[in-house]
PDB file of N, CA, C and O in Angstrom:
ATOM      1  N   MET A   1     -33.357 -36.852   1.086  1.00  0.00           N
ATOM      2  CA  MET A   1     -33.274 -38.029   1.904  1.00  0.00           C
ATOM      3  C   MET A   1     -31.861 -38.605   1.786  1.00  0.00           C
ATOM      4  O   MET A   1     -31.115 -38.647   2.764  1.00  0.00           O
ATOM      5  N   ASP A   2     -31.504 -39.048   0.576  1.00  0.00           N
ATOM      6  CA  ASP A   2     -30.141 -39.548   0.362  1.00  0.00           C
ATOM      7  C   ASP A   2     -29.175 -38.373   0.429  1.00  0.00           C
ATOM      8  O   ASP A   2     -29.438 -37.301  -0.117  1.00  0.00           O
ATOM      9  N   ASP A   3     -28.079 -38.588   1.091  1.00  0.00           N
ATOM     10  CA  ASP A   3     -27.061 -37.569   1.354  1.00  0.00           C
ATOM     11  C   ASP A   3     -27.570 -36.473   2.289  1.00  0.00           C
ATOM     12  O   ASP A   3     -26.940 -35.425   2.430  1.00  0.00           O
ATOM     13  N   THR A   4     -28.700 -36.721   2.917  1.00  0.00           N
ATOM     14  CA  THR A   4     -29.198 -35.856   3.988  1.00  0.00           C
ATOM     15  C   THR A   4     -29.263 -36.663   5.275  1.00  0.00           C
ATOM     16  O   THR A   4     -28.683 -36.267   6.286  1.00  0.00           O
ATOM     17  N   LEU A   5     -29.968 -37.797   5.244  1.00  0.00           N
ATOM     18  CA  LEU A   5     -30.056 -38.673   6.415  1.00  0.00           C
ATOM     19  C   LEU A   5     -29.142 -39.885   6.306  1.00  0.00           C
ATOM     20  O   LEU A   5     -28.742 -40.458   7.318  1.00  0.00           O
ATOM     21  N   VAL A   6     -28.815 -40.272   5.087  1.00  0.00           N
ATOM     22  CA  VAL A   6     -27.899 -41.398   4.859  1.00  0.00           C
ATOM     23  C   VAL A   6     -26.942 -41.048   3.722  1.00  0.00           C
ATOM     24  O   VAL A   6     -27.292 -40.316   2.796  1.00  0.00           O
ATOM     25  N   ARG A   7     -25.747 -41.580   3.813  1.00  0.00           N
ATOM     26  CA  ARG A   7     -24.769 -41.492   2.718  1.00  0.00           C
ATOM     27  C   ARG A   7     -24.820 -42.826   1.988  1.00  0.00           C
ATOM     28  O   ARG A   7     -24.958 -43.880   2.608  1.00  0.00           O
ATOM     29  N   SER A   8     -24.709 -42.772   0.695  1.00  0.00           N
ATOM     30  CA  SER A   8     -24.689 -43.993  -0.095  1.00  0.00           C
ATOM     31  C   SER A   8     -23.301 -44.179  -0.683  1.00  0.00           C
ATOM     32  O   SER A   8     -22.759 -43.293  -1.343  1.00  0.00           O
ATOM     33  N   VAL A   9     -22.740 -45.355  -0.427  1.00  0.00           N
ATOM     34  CA  VAL A   9     -21.453 -45.733  -1.005  1.00  0.00           C
ATOM     35  C   VAL A   9     -21.713 -47.036  -1.747  1.00  0.00           C
ATOM     36  O   VAL A   9     -21.782 -48.107  -1.145  1.00  0.00           O
ATOM     37  N   GLY A  10     -21.854 -46.927  -3.056  1.00  0.00           N
ATOM     38  CA  GLY A  10     -22.268 -48.094  -3.823  1.00  0.00           C
ATOM     39  C   GLY A  10     -23.676 -48.471  -3.391  1.00  0.00           C
ATOM     40  O   GLY A  10     -24.582 -47.639  -3.426  1.00  0.00           O
ATOM     41  N   SER A  11     -23.863 -49.714  -2.987  1.00  0.00           N
ATOM     42  CA  SER A  11     -25.179 -50.154  -2.517  1.00  0.00           C
ATOM     43  C   SER A  11     -25.293 -50.088  -0.992  1.00  0.00           C
ATOM     44  O   SER A  11     -26.321 -50.467  -0.430  1.00  0.00           O
ATOM     45  N   THR A  12     -24.242 -49.608  -0.323  1.00  0.00           N
ATOM     46  CA  THR A  12     -24.249 -49.502   1.139  1.00  0.00           C
ATOM     47  C   THR A  12     -24.786 -48.143   1.560  1.00  0.00           C
ATOM     48  O   THR A  12     -24.346 -47.108   1.060  1.00  0.00           O
ATOM     49  N   ARG A  13     -25.748 -48.154   2.490  1.00  0.00           N
ATOM     50  CA  ARG A  13     -26.314 -46.918   3.029  1.00  0.00           C
ATOM     51  C   ARG A  13     -25.778 -46.720   4.441  1.00  0.00           C
ATOM     52  O   ARG A  13     -25.889 -47.611   5.283  1.00  0.00           O
ATOM     53  N   ILE A  14     -25.204 -45.565   4.693  1.00  0.00           N
ATOM     54  CA  ILE A  14     -24.589 -45.265   5.985  1.00  0.00           C
ATOM     55  C   ILE A  14     -25.375 -44.131   6.642  1.00  0.00           C
ATOM     56  O   ILE A  14     -25.379 -43.013   6.127  1.00  0.00           O
ATOM     57  N   PRO A  15     -26.045 -44.401   7.778  1.00  0.00           N
ATOM     58  CA  PRO A  15     -26.797 -43.349   8.467  1.00  0.00           C
ATOM     59  C   PRO A  15     -25.883 -42.202   8.892  1.00  0.00           C
ATOM     60  O   PRO A  15     -24.707 -42.406   9.194  1.00  0.00           O
ATOM     61  N   MET A  16     -26.442 -40.999   8.911  1.00  0.00           N
ATOM     62  CA  MET A  16     -25.731 -39.799   9.357  1.00  0.00           C
ATOM     63  C   MET A  16     -26.255 -39.463  10.759  1.00  0.00           C
ATOM     64  O   MET A  16     -27.257 -38.760  10.891  1.00  0.00           O
ATOM     65  N   PRO A  17     -25.583 -39.961  11.806  1.00  0.00           N
ATOM     66  CA  PRO A  17     -26.121 -39.881  13.167  1.00  0.00           C
ATOM     67  C   PRO A  17     -26.388 -38.468  13.672  1.00  0.00           C
ATOM     68  O   PRO A  17     -27.369 -38.255  14.385  1.00  0.00           O
ATOM     69  N   GLU A  18     -25.551 -37.501  13.327  1.00  0.00           N
ATOM     70  CA  GLU A  18     -25.773 -36.138  13.827  1.00  0.00           C
ATOM     71  C   GLU A  18     -27.067 -35.558  13.263  1.00  0.00           C
ATOM     72  O   GLU A  18     -27.818 -34.898  13.982  1.00  0.00           O
ATOM     73  N   VAL A  19     -27.325 -35.800  11.995  1.00  0.00           N
ATOM     74  CA  VAL A  19     -28.552 -35.294  11.381  1.00  0.00           C
ATOM     75  C   VAL A  19     -29.765 -36.005  11.983  1.00  0.00           C
ATOM     76  O   VAL A  19     -30.786 -35.370  12.248  1.00  0.00           O
ATOM     77  N   ILE A  20     -29.661 -37.302  12.196  1.00  0.00           N
ATOM     78  CA  ILE A  20     -30.757 -38.068  12.796  1.00  0.00           C
ATOM     79  C   ILE A  20     -31.051 -37.557  14.203  1.00  0.00           C
ATOM     80  O   ILE A  20     -32.214 -37.436  14.587  1.00  0.00           O
ATOM     81  N   ARG A  21     -30.012 -37.259  14.972  1.00  0.00           N
ATOM     82  CA  ARG A  21     -30.217 -36.678  16.316  1.00  0.00           C
ATOM     83  C   ARG A  21     -30.943 -35.341  16.228  1.00  0.00           C
ATOM     84  O   ARG A  21     -31.830 -35.055  17.032  1.00  0.00           O
ATOM     85  N   GLN A  22     -30.566 -34.533  15.255  1.00  0.00           N
ATOM     86  CA  GLN A  22     -31.210 -33.223  15.102  1.00  0.00           C
ATOM     87  C   GLN A  22     -32.678 -33.376  14.704  1.00  0.00           C
ATOM     88  O   GLN A  22     -33.522 -32.614  15.177  1.00  0.00           O
ATOM     89  N   VAL A  23     -32.992 -34.333  13.856  1.00  0.00           N
ATOM     90  CA  VAL A  23     -34.389 -34.590  13.493  1.00  0.00           C
ATOM     91  C   VAL A  23     -35.180 -34.926  14.749  1.00  0.00           C
ATOM     92  O   VAL A  23     -36.266 -34.387  14.964  1.00  0.00           O
ATOM     93  N   ARG A  24     -34.645 -35.806  15.573  1.00  0.00           N
ATOM     94  CA  ARG A  24     -35.343 -36.169  16.818  1.00  0.00           C
ATOM     95  C   ARG A  24     -35.521 -34.957  17.726  1.00  0.00           C
ATOM     96  O   ARG A  24     -36.594 -34.753  18.295  1.00  0.00           O
ATOM     97  N   ARG A  25     -34.472 -34.158  17.860  1.00  0.00           N
ATOM     98  CA  ARG A  25     -34.527 -32.989  18.743  1.00  0.00           C
ATOM     99  C   ARG A  25     -35.549 -31.971  18.233  1.00  0.00           C
ATOM    100  O   ARG A  25     -36.335 -31.435  19.013  1.00  0.00           O
ATOM    101  N   LEU A  26     -35.537 -31.710  16.937  1.00  0.00           N
ATOM    102  CA  LEU A  26     -36.505 -30.772  16.374  1.00  0.00           C
ATOM    103  C   LEU A  26     -37.935 -31.266  16.589  1.00  0.00           C
ATOM    104  O   LEU A  26     -38.820 -30.485  16.938  1.00  0.00           O
ATOM    105  N   HIS A  27     -38.155 -32.552  16.383  1.00  0.00           N
ATOM    106  CA  HIS A  27     -39.482 -33.138  16.607  1.00  0.00           C
ATOM    107  C   HIS A  27     -39.888 -32.990  18.076  1.00  0.00           C
ATOM    108  O   HIS A  27     -41.012 -32.587  18.376  1.00  0.00           O
ATOM    109  N   GLU A  28     -38.975 -33.314  18.980  1.00  0.00           N
ATOM    110  CA  GLU A  28     -39.271 -33.203  20.416  1.00  0.00           C
ATOM    111  C   GLU A  28     -39.591 -31.770  20.826  1.00  0.00           C
ATOM    112  O   GLU A  28     -40.337 -31.547  21.780  1.00  0.00           O
ATOM    113  N   ASN A  29     -39.031 -30.800  20.110  1.00  0.00           N
ATOM    114  CA  ASN A  29     -39.265 -29.388  20.420  1.00  0.00           C
ATOM    115  C   ASN A  29     -40.450 -28.800  19.650  1.00  0.00           C
ATOM    116  O   ASN A  29     -40.652 -27.586  19.649  1.00  0.00           O
ATOM    117  N   GLY A  30     -41.225 -29.659  19.000  1.00  0.00           N
ATOM    118  CA  GLY A  30     -42.473 -29.220  18.393  1.00  0.00           C
ATOM    119  C   GLY A  30     -42.409 -28.717  16.965  1.00  0.00           C
ATOM    120  O   GLY A  30     -43.384 -28.147  16.473  1.00  0.00           O
ATOM    121  N   HIS A  31     -41.291 -28.912  16.287  1.00  0.00           N
ATOM    122  CA  HIS A  31     -41.194 -28.477  14.890  1.00  0.00           C
ATOM    123  C   HIS A  31     -41.954 -29.445  13.983  1.00  0.00           C
ATOM    124  O   HIS A  31     -41.952 -30.653  14.218  1.00  0.00           O
ATOM    125  N   MET A  32     -42.602 -28.912  12.950  1.00  0.00           N
ATOM    126  CA  MET A  32     -43.260 -29.742  11.942  1.00  0.00           C
ATOM    127  C   MET A  32     -42.238 -30.083  10.875  1.00  0.00           C
ATOM    128  O   MET A  32     -41.675 -29.194  10.237  1.00  0.00           O
ATOM    129  N   LEU A  33     -41.999 -31.367  10.684  1.00  0.00           N
ATOM    130  CA  LEU A  33     -40.993 -31.836   9.736  1.00  0.00           C
ATOM    131  C   LEU A  33     -41.645 -32.682   8.651  1.00  0.00           C
ATOM    132  O   LEU A  33     -42.564 -33.458   8.915  1.00  0.00           O
ATOM    133  N   TYR A  34     -41.156 -32.520   7.435  1.00  0.00           N
ATOM    134  CA  TYR A  34     -41.603 -33.308   6.296  1.00  0.00           C
ATOM    135  C   TYR A  34     -40.369 -33.935   5.665  1.00  0.00           C
ATOM    136  O   TYR A  34     -39.308 -33.314   5.604  1.00  0.00           O
ATOM    137  N   LEU A  35     -40.514 -35.161   5.200  1.00  0.00           N
ATOM    138  CA  LEU A  35     -39.393 -35.829   4.541  1.00  0.00           C
ATOM    139  C   LEU A  35     -39.784 -36.108   3.098  1.00  0.00           C
ATOM    140  O   LEU A  35     -40.822 -36.710   2.825  1.00  0.00           O
ATOM    141  N   TRP A  36     -38.933 -35.659   2.178  1.00  0.00           N
ATOM    142  CA  TRP A  36     -39.181 -35.940   0.772  1.00  0.00           C
ATOM    143  C   TRP A  36     -37.947 -36.542   0.142  1.00  0.00           C
ATOM    144  O   TRP A  36     -36.831 -36.423   0.648  1.00  0.00           O
ATOM    145  N   SER A  37     -38.189 -37.196  -0.985  1.00  0.00           N
ATOM    146  CA  SER A  37     -37.094 -37.848  -1.697  1.00  0.00           C
ATOM    147  C   SER A  37     -37.418 -37.904  -3.181  1.00  0.00           C
ATOM    148  O   SER A  37     -38.575 -38.062  -3.572  1.00  0.00           O
ATOM    149  N   SER A  38     -36.385 -37.772  -4.000  1.00  0.00           N
ATOM    150  CA  SER A  38     -36.588 -37.961  -5.439  1.00  0.00           C
ATOM    151  C   SER A  38     -36.937 -39.417  -5.736  1.00  0.00           C
ATOM    152  O   SER A  38     -37.407 -39.729  -6.830  1.00  0.00           O
ATOM    153  N   GLY A  39     -36.710 -40.315  -4.765  1.00  0.00           N
ATOM    154  CA  GLY A  39     -37.105 -41.714  -4.890  1.00  0.00           C
ATOM    155  C   GLY A  39     -38.576 -41.947  -4.604  1.00  0.00           C
ATOM    156  O   GLY A  39     -39.070 -43.064  -4.756  1.00  0.00           O
ATOM    157  N   GLY A  40     -39.282 -40.900  -4.190  1.00  0.00           N
ATOM    158  CA  GLY A  40     -40.721 -41.003  -3.935  1.00  0.00           C
ATOM    159  C   GLY A  40     -41.067 -41.054  -2.457  1.00  0.00           C
ATOM    160  O   GLY A  40     -40.203 -41.238  -1.599  1.00  0.00           O
ATOM    161  N   ALA A  41     -42.345 -40.887  -2.184  1.00  0.00           N
ATOM    162  CA  ALA A  41     -42.844 -40.842  -0.809  1.00  0.00           C
ATOM    163  C   ALA A  41     -42.637 -42.168  -0.075  1.00  0.00           C
ATOM    164  O   ALA A  41     -42.250 -42.175   1.093  1.00  0.00           O
ATOM    165  N   ASN A  42     -42.893 -43.285  -0.752  1.00  0.00           N
ATOM    166  CA  ASN A  42     -42.732 -44.589  -0.094  1.00  0.00           C
ATOM    167  C   ASN A  42     -41.278 -44.845   0.279  1.00  0.00           C
ATOM    168  O   ASN A  42     -40.992 -45.392   1.344  1.00  0.00           O
ATOM    169  N   TYR A  43     -40.372 -44.453  -0.591  1.00  0.00           N
ATOM    170  CA  TYR A  43     -38.941 -44.605  -0.296  1.00  0.00           C
ATOM    171  C   TYR A  43     -38.560 -43.760   0.919  1.00  0.00           C
ATOM    172  O   TYR A  43     -37.824 -44.221   1.792  1.00  0.00           O
ATOM    173  N   ALA A  44     -39.057 -42.533   0.976  1.00  0.00           N
ATOM    174  CA  ALA A  44     -38.770 -41.664   2.120  1.00  0.00           C
ATOM    175  C   ALA A  44     -39.304 -42.286   3.407  1.00  0.00           C
ATOM    176  O   ALA A  44     -38.605 -42.306   4.420  1.00  0.00           O
ATOM    177  N   ARG A  45     -40.546 -42.799   3.376  1.00  0.00           N
ATOM    178  CA  ARG A  45     -41.149 -43.421   4.563  1.00  0.00           C
ATOM    179  C   ARG A  45     -40.352 -44.650   5.004  1.00  0.00           C
ATOM    180  O   ARG A  45     -40.036 -44.796   6.184  1.00  0.00           O
ATOM    181  N   ARG A  46     -40.029 -45.527   4.062  1.00  0.00           N
ATOM    182  CA  ARG A  46     -39.272 -46.742   4.408  1.00  0.00           C
ATOM    183  C   ARG A  46     -37.914 -46.388   5.000  1.00  0.00           C
ATOM    184  O   ARG A  46     -37.467 -47.018   5.959  1.00  0.00           O
ATOM    185  N   SER A  47     -37.265 -45.394   4.437  1.00  0.00           N
ATOM    186  CA  SER A  47     -35.956 -44.982   4.946  1.00  0.00           C
ATOM    187  C   SER A  47     -36.073 -44.452   6.368  1.00  0.00           C
ATOM    188  O   SER A  47     -35.257 -44.792   7.225  1.00  0.00           O
ATOM    189  N   ALA A  48     -37.079 -43.624   6.628  1.00  0.00           N
ATOM    190  CA  ALA A  48     -37.290 -43.096   7.981  1.00  0.00           C
ATOM    191  C   ALA A  48     -37.603 -44.227   8.953  1.00  0.00           C
ATOM    192  O   ALA A  48     -37.139 -44.209  10.093  1.00  0.00           O
ATOM    193  N   GLU A  49     -38.381 -45.205   8.515  1.00  0.00           N
ATOM    194  CA  GLU A  49     -38.677 -46.365   9.367  1.00  0.00           C
ATOM    195  C   GLU A  49     -37.398 -47.133   9.685  1.00  0.00           C
ATOM    196  O   GLU A  49     -37.188 -47.530  10.831  1.00  0.00           O
ATOM    197  N   GLU A  50     -36.543 -47.348   8.687  1.00  0.00           N
ATOM    198  CA  GLU A  50     -35.270 -48.044   8.904  1.00  0.00           C
ATOM    199  C   GLU A  50     -34.399 -47.309   9.913  1.00  0.00           C
ATOM    200  O   GLU A  50     -33.679 -47.936  10.690  1.00  0.00           O
ATOM    201  N   LEU A  51     -34.463 -45.979   9.902  1.00  0.00           N
ATOM    202  CA  LEU A  51     -33.647 -45.164  10.803  1.00  0.00           C
ATOM    203  C   LEU A  51     -34.312 -44.957  12.162  1.00  0.00           C
ATOM    204  O   LEU A  51     -33.707 -44.380  13.065  1.00  0.00           O
ATOM    205  N   GLY A  52     -35.547 -45.423  12.313  1.00  0.00           N
ATOM    206  CA  GLY A  52     -36.263 -45.290  13.584  1.00  0.00           C
ATOM    207  C   GLY A  52     -36.760 -43.884  13.874  1.00  0.00           C
ATOM    208  O   GLY A  52     -36.901 -43.502  15.036  1.00  0.00           O
ATOM    209  N   ILE A  53     -37.028 -43.105  12.820  1.00  0.00           N
ATOM    210  CA  ILE A  53     -37.459 -41.720  13.028  1.00  0.00           C
ATOM    211  C   ILE A  53     -38.744 -41.385  12.270  1.00  0.00           C
ATOM    212  O   ILE A  53     -39.053 -40.207  12.091  1.00  0.00           O
ATOM    213  N   SER A  54     -39.485 -42.373  11.828  1.00  0.00           N
ATOM    214  CA  SER A  54     -40.680 -42.086  11.026  1.00  0.00           C
ATOM    215  C   SER A  54     -41.710 -41.275  11.803  1.00  0.00           C
ATOM    216  O   SER A  54     -42.450 -40.491  11.210  1.00  0.00           O
ATOM    217  N   GLU A  55     -41.768 -41.451  13.118  1.00  0.00           N
ATOM    218  CA  GLU A  55     -42.742 -40.716  13.931  1.00  0.00           C
ATOM    219  C   GLU A  55     -42.422 -39.228  14.014  1.00  0.00           C
ATOM    220  O   GLU A  55     -43.256 -38.445  14.470  1.00  0.00           O
ATOM    221  N   CYS A  56     -41.245 -38.831  13.586  1.00  0.00           N
ATOM    222  CA  CYS A  56     -40.829 -37.422  13.654  1.00  0.00           C
ATOM    223  C   CYS A  56     -41.406 -36.583  12.515  1.00  0.00           C
ATOM    224  O   CYS A  56     -41.331 -35.355  12.561  1.00  0.00           O
ATOM    225  N   PHE A  57     -41.973 -37.216  11.505  1.00  0.00           N
ATOM    226  CA  PHE A  57     -42.402 -36.497  10.310  1.00  0.00           C
ATOM    227  C   PHE A  57     -43.916 -36.443  10.197  1.00  0.00           C
ATOM    228  O   PHE A  57     -44.616 -37.408  10.502  1.00  0.00           O
ATOM    229  N   GLN A  58     -44.407 -35.286   9.748  1.00  0.00           N
ATOM    230  CA  GLN A  58     -45.839 -35.091   9.507  1.00  0.00           C
ATOM    231  C   GLN A  58     -46.291 -35.859   8.275  1.00  0.00           C
ATOM    232  O   GLN A  58     -47.402 -36.388   8.238  1.00  0.00           O
ATOM    233  N   ALA A  59     -45.423 -35.918   7.264  1.00  0.00           N
ATOM    234  CA  ALA A  59     -45.780 -36.568   6.005  1.00  0.00           C
ATOM    235  C   ALA A  59     -44.516 -36.913   5.231  1.00  0.00           C
ATOM    236  O   ALA A  59     -43.436 -36.383   5.491  1.00  0.00           O
ATOM    237  N   PHE A  60     -44.682 -37.814   4.276  1.00  0.00           N
ATOM    238  CA  PHE A  60     -43.607 -38.245   3.385  1.00  0.00           C
ATOM    239  C   PHE A  60     -44.055 -37.925   1.964  1.00  0.00           C
ATOM    240  O   PHE A  60     -45.171 -38.258   1.563  1.00  0.00           O
ATOM    241  N   LEU A  61     -43.178 -37.281   1.212  1.00  0.00           N
ATOM    242  CA  LEU A  61     -43.560 -36.750  -0.093  1.00  0.00           C
ATOM    243  C   LEU A  61     -42.511 -37.060  -1.151  1.00  0.00           C
ATOM    244  O   LEU A  61     -41.338 -37.255  -0.832  1.00  0.00           O
ATOM    245  N   PRO A  62     -42.938 -37.106  -2.421  1.00  0.00           N
ATOM    246  CA  PRO A  62     -41.929 -37.124  -3.477  1.00  0.00           C
ATOM    247  C   PRO A  62     -41.283 -35.744  -3.513  1.00  0.00           C
ATOM    248  O   PRO A  62     -41.945 -34.742  -3.240  1.00  0.00           O
ATOM    249  N   LYS A  63     -40.007 -35.683  -3.844  1.00  0.00           N
ATOM    250  CA  LYS A  63     -39.322 -34.388  -3.901  1.00  0.00           C
ATOM    251  C   LYS A  63     -39.934 -33.556  -5.027  1.00  0.00           C
ATOM    252  O   LYS A  63     -40.024 -34.014  -6.166  1.00  0.00           O
ATOM    253  N   PRO A  64     -40.352 -32.333  -4.702  1.00  0.00           N
ATOM    254  CA  PRO A  64     -40.985 -31.523  -5.747  1.00  0.00           C
ATOM    255  C   PRO A  64     -39.977 -31.055  -6.791  1.00  0.00           C
ATOM    256  O   PRO A  64     -38.796 -30.873  -6.494  1.00  0.00           O
ATOM    257  N   ASN A  65     -40.455 -30.866  -8.004  1.00  0.00           N
ATOM    258  CA  ASN A  65     -39.598 -30.270  -9.028  1.00  0.00           C
ATOM    259  C   ASN A  65     -40.091 -28.880  -9.412  1.00  0.00           C
ATOM    260  O   ASN A  65     -39.488 -28.200 -10.242  1.00  0.00           O
ATOM    261  N   ALA A  66     -41.192 -28.471  -8.797  1.00  0.00           N
ATOM    262  CA  ALA A  66     -41.701 -27.108  -8.964  1.00  0.00           C
ATOM    263  C   ALA A  66     -42.682 -26.827  -7.832  1.00  0.00           C
ATOM    264  O   ALA A  66     -43.277 -27.747  -7.272  1.00  0.00           O
ATOM    265  N   TYR A  67     -42.845 -25.568  -7.505  1.00  0.00           N
ATOM    266  CA  TYR A  67     -43.867 -25.177  -6.540  1.00  0.00           C
ATOM    267  C   TYR A  67     -44.389 -23.800  -6.904  1.00  0.00           C
ATOM    268  O   TYR A  67     -43.687 -22.995  -7.515  1.00  0.00           O
ATOM    269  N   ILE A  68     -45.634 -23.539  -6.519  1.00  0.00           N
ATOM    270  CA  ILE A  68     -46.242 -22.232  -6.750  1.00  0.00           C
ATOM    271  C   ILE A  68     -46.522 -21.622  -5.389  1.00  0.00           C
ATOM    272  O   ILE A  68     -47.235 -22.206  -4.574  1.00  0.00           O
ATOM    273  N   ASP A  69     -45.968 -20.464  -5.147  1.00  0.00           N
ATOM    274  CA  ASP A  69     -46.174 -19.759  -3.887  1.00  0.00           C
ATOM    275  C   ASP A  69     -45.903 -18.283  -4.148  1.00  0.00           C
ATOM    276  O   ASP A  69     -45.218 -17.938  -5.110  1.00  0.00           O
ATOM    277  N   ASP A  70     -46.431 -17.420  -3.302  1.00  0.00           N
ATOM    278  CA  ASP A  70     -46.193 -15.992  -3.487  1.00  0.00           C
ATOM    279  C   ASP A  70     -44.826 -15.555  -2.980  1.00  0.00           C
ATOM    280  O   ASP A  70     -44.441 -14.399  -3.151  1.00  0.00           O
ATOM    281  N   GLN A  71     -44.085 -16.477  -2.354  1.00  0.00           N
ATOM    282  CA  GLN A  71     -42.740 -16.167  -1.859  1.00  0.00           C
ATOM    283  C   GLN A  71     -41.766 -17.253  -2.291  1.00  0.00           C
ATOM    284  O   GLN A  71     -42.124 -18.425  -2.404  1.00  0.00           O
ATOM    285  N   ALA A  72     -40.534 -16.839  -2.530  1.00  0.00           N
ATOM    286  CA  ALA A  72     -39.468 -17.818  -2.755  1.00  0.00           C
ATOM    287  C   ALA A  72     -39.148 -18.482  -1.414  1.00  0.00           C
ATOM    288  O   ALA A  72     -39.331 -17.872  -0.361  1.00  0.00           O
ATOM    289  N   VAL A  73     -38.681 -19.704  -1.451  1.00  0.00           N
ATOM    290  CA  VAL A  73     -38.393 -20.434  -0.213  1.00  0.00           C
ATOM    291  C   VAL A  73     -37.473 -19.629   0.700  1.00  0.00           C
ATOM    292  O   VAL A  73     -37.682 -19.620   1.913  1.00  0.00           O
ATOM    293  N   HIS A  74     -36.473 -18.960   0.162  1.00  0.00           N
ATOM    294  CA  HIS A  74     -35.536 -18.218   1.014  1.00  0.00           C
ATOM    295  C   HIS A  74     -36.207 -17.035   1.717  1.00  0.00           C
ATOM    296  O   HIS A  74     -35.622 -16.458   2.633  1.00  0.00           O
ATOM    297  N   GLU A  75     -37.416 -16.666   1.305  1.00  0.00           N
ATOM    298  CA  GLU A  75     -38.142 -15.578   1.953  1.00  0.00           C
ATOM    299  C   GLU A  75     -39.103 -16.060   3.039  1.00  0.00           C
ATOM    300  O   GLU A  75     -39.686 -15.238   3.746  1.00  0.00           O
ATOM    301  N   TRP A  76     -39.278 -17.365   3.184  1.00  0.00           N
ATOM    302  CA  TRP A  76     -40.207 -17.875   4.192  1.00  0.00           C
ATOM    303  C   TRP A  76     -39.714 -17.466   5.570  1.00  0.00           C
ATOM    304  O   TRP A  76     -38.571 -17.749   5.929  1.00  0.00           O
ATOM    305  N   ARG A  77     -40.559 -16.807   6.339  1.00  0.00           N
ATOM    306  CA  ARG A  77     -40.160 -16.242   7.630  1.00  0.00           C
ATOM    307  C   ARG A  77     -39.781 -17.290   8.667  1.00  0.00           C
ATOM    308  O   ARG A  77     -38.867 -17.073   9.463  1.00  0.00           O
ATOM    309  N   PHE A  78     -40.454 -18.391   8.664  1.00  0.00           N
ATOM    310  CA  PHE A  78     -40.234 -19.360   9.735  1.00  0.00           C
ATOM    311  C   PHE A  78     -39.579 -20.647   9.239  1.00  0.00           C
ATOM    312  O   PHE A  78     -39.750 -21.710   9.836  1.00  0.00           O
ATOM    313  N   CYS A  79     -38.833 -20.542   8.149  1.00  0.00           N
ATOM    314  CA  CYS A  79     -38.189 -21.720   7.580  1.00  0.00           C
ATOM    315  C   CYS A  79     -36.756 -21.364   7.200  1.00  0.00           C
ATOM    316  O   CYS A  79     -36.518 -20.387   6.490  1.00  0.00           O
ATOM    317  N   THR A  80     -35.812 -22.157   7.675  1.00  0.00           N
ATOM    318  CA  THR A  80     -34.404 -21.914   7.389  1.00  0.00           C
ATOM    319  C   THR A  80     -33.803 -23.162   6.763  1.00  0.00           C
ATOM    320  O   THR A  80     -34.086 -24.278   7.198  1.00  0.00           O
ATOM    321  N   HIS A  81     -32.979 -22.977   5.751  1.00  0.00           N
ATOM    322  CA  HIS A  81     -32.305 -24.093   5.094  1.00  0.00           C
ATOM    323  C   HIS A  81     -30.951 -24.331   5.755  1.00  0.00           C
ATOM    324  O   HIS A  81     -30.179 -23.393   5.954  1.00  0.00           O
ATOM    325  N   PHE A  82     -30.668 -25.576   6.091  1.00  0.00           N
ATOM    326  CA  PHE A  82     -29.370 -25.986   6.616  1.00  0.00           C
ATOM    327  C   PHE A  82     -28.881 -27.165   5.797  1.00  0.00           C
ATOM    328  O   PHE A  82     -29.659 -28.062   5.473  1.00  0.00           O
ATOM    329  N   LEU A  83     -27.617 -27.171   5.465  1.00  0.00           N
ATOM    330  CA  LEU A  83     -27.015 -28.349   4.850  1.00  0.00           C
ATOM    331  C   LEU A  83     -26.841 -29.407   5.929  1.00  0.00           C
ATOM    332  O   LEU A  83     -26.674 -29.058   7.098  1.00  0.00           O
ATOM    333  N   PRO A  84     -26.874 -30.696   5.573  1.00  0.00           N
ATOM    334  CA  PRO A  84     -26.726 -31.741   6.584  1.00  0.00           C
ATOM    335  C   PRO A  84     -25.482 -31.562   7.456  1.00  0.00           C
ATOM    336  O   PRO A  84     -25.535 -31.813   8.660  1.00  0.00           O
ATOM    337  N   ILE A  85     -24.383 -31.139   6.873  1.00  0.00           N
ATOM    338  CA  ILE A  85     -23.150 -30.988   7.639  1.00  0.00           C
ATOM    339  C   ILE A  85     -23.270 -29.895   8.701  1.00  0.00           C
ATOM    340  O   ILE A  85     -22.529 -29.898   9.684  1.00  0.00           O
ATOM    341  N   ASN A  86     -24.207 -28.957   8.503  1.00  0.00           N
ATOM    342  CA  ASN A  86     -24.412 -27.858   9.444  1.00  0.00           C
ATOM    343  C   ASN A  86     -25.619 -28.076  10.348  1.00  0.00           C
ATOM    344  O   ASN A  86     -26.067 -27.138  11.006  1.00  0.00           O
ATOM    345  N   SER A  87     -26.149 -29.282  10.394  1.00  0.00           N
ATOM    346  CA  SER A  87     -27.371 -29.515  11.164  1.00  0.00           C
ATOM    347  C   SER A  87     -27.187 -29.240  12.650  1.00  0.00           C
ATOM    348  O   SER A  87     -28.166 -28.972  13.346  1.00  0.00           O
ATOM    349  N   GLY A  88     -25.968 -29.300  13.148  1.00  0.00           N
ATOM    350  CA  GLY A  88     -25.713 -28.994  14.554  1.00  0.00           C
ATOM    351  C   GLY A  88     -25.944 -27.534  14.895  1.00  0.00           C
ATOM    352  O   GLY A  88     -26.001 -27.182  16.074  1.00  0.00           O
ATOM    353  N   GLN A  89     -26.079 -26.676  13.891  1.00  0.00           N
ATOM    354  CA  GLN A  89     -26.308 -25.248  14.119  1.00  0.00           C
ATOM    355  C   GLN A  89     -27.783 -24.908  14.290  1.00  0.00           C
ATOM    356  O   GLN A  89     -28.124 -23.762  14.582  1.00  0.00           O
ATOM    357  N   ILE A  90     -28.653 -25.885  14.111  1.00  0.00           N
ATOM    358  CA  ILE A  90     -30.084 -25.629  14.201  1.00  0.00           C
ATOM    359  C   ILE A  90     -30.470 -25.465  15.661  1.00  0.00           C
ATOM    360  O   ILE A  90     -30.196 -26.334  16.489  1.00  0.00           O
ATOM    361  N   ASP A  91     -31.109 -24.340  15.969  1.00  0.00           N
ATOM    362  CA  ASP A  91     -31.652 -24.144  17.311  1.00  0.00           C
ATOM    363  C   ASP A  91     -32.988 -24.856  17.379  1.00  0.00           C
ATOM    364  O   ASP A  91     -33.816 -24.750  16.474  1.00  0.00           O
ATOM    365  N   GLY A  92     -33.186 -25.587  18.474  1.00  0.00           N
ATOM    366  CA  GLY A  92     -34.407 -26.355  18.622  1.00  0.00           C
ATOM    367  C   GLY A  92     -35.574 -25.549  18.991  1.00  0.00           C
ATOM    368  O   GLY A  92     -36.671 -26.085  19.147  1.00  0.00           O
TER     369      GLY A  92
END
């Protein structure tokens, strides 16, 4: 959440407009999106509400510190990791 949708400079939070646009576009194109944060699910939800994009997410979660699955995340067929700075490369 932090440094993905907003940059923090001291106590000031600065929205990252390109990433926010991509979240909206992905949602409009039918992608299932989840927002998580090490600050917890409520923090993720409040942040999305502040940015006006809460309706784009299926759920808000605490950031996991472990997961059990038969595949590593990089092997998931229909999931690709993008850094926020590269969010413009995501095909909708």
